[in-house]
N, C-alpha and C positions, 0 to 999 in steps of 0.2 A: 491476587492483585496484578494488574498490569502497571509496571513502573511508569510507562508512558502516560497512562490514564491519570495517575496521581500527579505526575509532573505537569500534564496539561491542565489539570484542575488548579494547580498552584499558579498557573499563569494568570488566572483571573485576579483582577485588581483587589488587593487587600486580603487574598486568601492565605490561610496559614494551615500548617499540618500540626495537629496537637492531639493529646490524649482525649478520648471520649470520657464523659462522666461515668464513674463507677465501672470502668472497663480498662483493660490493659491495652486495648487496640487504639490505633491512631486513626484520625479522620481529617480530611481537608474541609475546613469551614469557610464559607464565603464571608469576606469582610472580617474574618477573625471572630465571628459571633458563634459561639458554641451552642447557642439555642436554636440555630437554623439547621436545616437538613444538610448533612454532609454531602460534598460533591464526589468524594471517593474515600475509600477506607484502606488501611494497611496494618499488617501485624508489626510488632516491635522489631522482629528480625529483618523485615523488609525495609523498615525505616532506617535501621542500622546500616543496611546495605547501601541505600541511597546516600546516606551521610558519608560512608566510607568512600564512595565513588565521587563525592564532591558535588552531587546533583542537587543537594539541599544544604542549607546552612542554618545554624541555630540563631534564633532571634531572642533567646532567653526564655526562662520559665517553661522549659520543655516544649517550646514551639519552634517550628521550622518553616523556612520560606524557600522558594525556588532560588537557587544560586545562579550566578552567571554561567557556570559550567553546565548547570541543568538546562538553562535556556538554550545554550549551544547544542546540547544533546537533542533537545526537541527539534531544533531547526535542522539538524542532520537527519533525524528520522523523517521529518516532513519532506525533506528535499529528495530523499531516495539516494541510493548509492552513488549515482553518477554526479551528484552535485553536493555531496556531503561536506567536503572541505570548504567550499565557497560559502555554503549556507550557514555554517556555524559562525562566520564572521560578518556576514551582511545579508540583507534581504536580496533576493535575486528574482529574475523572471526567466525561466528556462526557455531554451529555443523551442520554437513552434514545431510540433510534430503532427503527422497525419493522424486524423481521428479514425476510429474503427469504420465509420461510414465512408470516409474518403478512401480508406484502404480497399474497400470493396468496389467503389465506383471508378477509381482511376489509378489505384496502386497496382503493384505487381500481382498481388493475390486476386484482384478484380479481373485482371487480364487472364489469369489462369482459370478462374471460375467460369469465364466465358468460353473456354475451350470445350470441344466436343470430341468424343471418341469415334471409332470407325462406324458405330451404329447411330451416331447423332445424339447420344445421351451426354449429359454434362460430365466432364472428366472428374470434377470434384463433386462428391455427393453432398446433399443438403446438410447432413450432420457434420461433415468435415468443414464446410463453409461456416456453419454456426460455431464450431469449435474455435476456428481462427478468429471470428468476431468476438467471442467471449474472452479468449485469451488477451486480445488486444484491448478490449474494454477494461478488463481487470488490471492490465498493466498501466493503462492511462490513469485509472482511479488511484492506483498505488503510487503514481508519481506526483499526484496532487498533494500539496502540503498545506500548511497553515499560514503561508505568507503571500498568497496570491490575490490580495485585495478583498478578502472576505471581511464582513463586518462582525467582529466578535463582541460588539457591544449589544447585539440583539438579545432579547429576553431569553431565559432558559427555555429549552424545547422539550426537556424530559417531563413526563407527566406522572411517572411512577417512581417509587423509591429506588428501583434498580435501573431506571432509564438514564440516558446521558443527561448531565445536569445543565449543559448549555450547548450552544451551536458549535463551539470549538471542540468539545469532547465528542460530539456527534460526528463531526467531520473526521476527527482522528480515528474514531472507532470504524467508520466506513472505510477509511484508507487502510487500516490494519486488516480488515476483513478481505478487502480486494487483494492486498498483497499476499495474504495467506492462501486465497483461492488460486492466484496466479502461481505461487510457489508450489502448491500441492500438485497442480496440473503439469507444470513444466518439469518437475522432478521425476515424473513417471517416464520421461523420454531418455533413451540412451544418448550419450554426449553428441554423436554425429547428427542424430535426428533433432536434438535440441538446438544445435547450432544452425541448422537449415531453417527450422521453424522460427527461431528468433530473428534470423537474418531477413527472412521474407516478411513475416507478420509484424515485426516490431521496427526493424531498420529499413524495410522496403528495399532490400538488396535484390538484384536480379539473380536468376538461377545460374547464369553463366559465371557470374562473379563468385557465387558460392562454390561452384565446381572448381574454379581456378584456385580459390583459397584452400580447398580441401584436397586438391589434386585428384579429383574424381573424373571419371570418363563423362563424355557428353550425355545429357539427358538423365543422368543418375540422380541429380538433385531434385528433379521433378518427381521421380518415384519416391525418393526419401521424404519429400515434403508431404506427399499424399499419405504415406505410411505414418508419419508423425502426427498429422491431423486426425487420422483415424484413431490413433491411440489416445489423443487428447479428447476426442469425442467420447470414447469409452470412459475416460476418467471423469469428465464432467457429468456423464450420466450417472456414475456411481456416487458422485458427490451430492447430486440432487435428490437421491433417494432418502 
């Protein structure tokens, strides 16, 4: 079970977490109707964990609903680490950041990608550029939450018993996948390489600023960035197999 998936299902109006018929397992039923297909399922120990964490509260007769703390938890998860405290208390609109497309067209990495070596060949190889774009795109999707004006009253989008039950769950699942992809890739880098890659690709910092922050000699951040992107490209290639 994904706790976030169960909590997200409970956000649906009238949804309750209750025992399935002739089973010890629990399921989230839309509108509290146990005759309908469950939106998500959970084991008794998982339900007990959510209850002990205060993410759900009892509504009587072995039924549970999303608690205020559970809603705050979802908002924190949806907002990402940088906005977690603010999001649990109120809806927010995060500051605008450069998209992956703008990153390549006018950002720091775009200027670096335009550089040529002594033979006239691009200084950054195509696979290194794609790695930077993929990392940025995953990071952007991971930052998107459930509070940015989406219409969660749309009809369910899942067509199979194992598919997302509605648009909200689908968006949450996509966000979790993007966050996992980003984390798996960035965790392959040594801390110095990670800092320069995140600085340039995510925060659009200049290489001189990175060198100054790291107390590195001139032009060393440029080489560190290329090495970091090469390692990211290898990681993404292995993940796609």
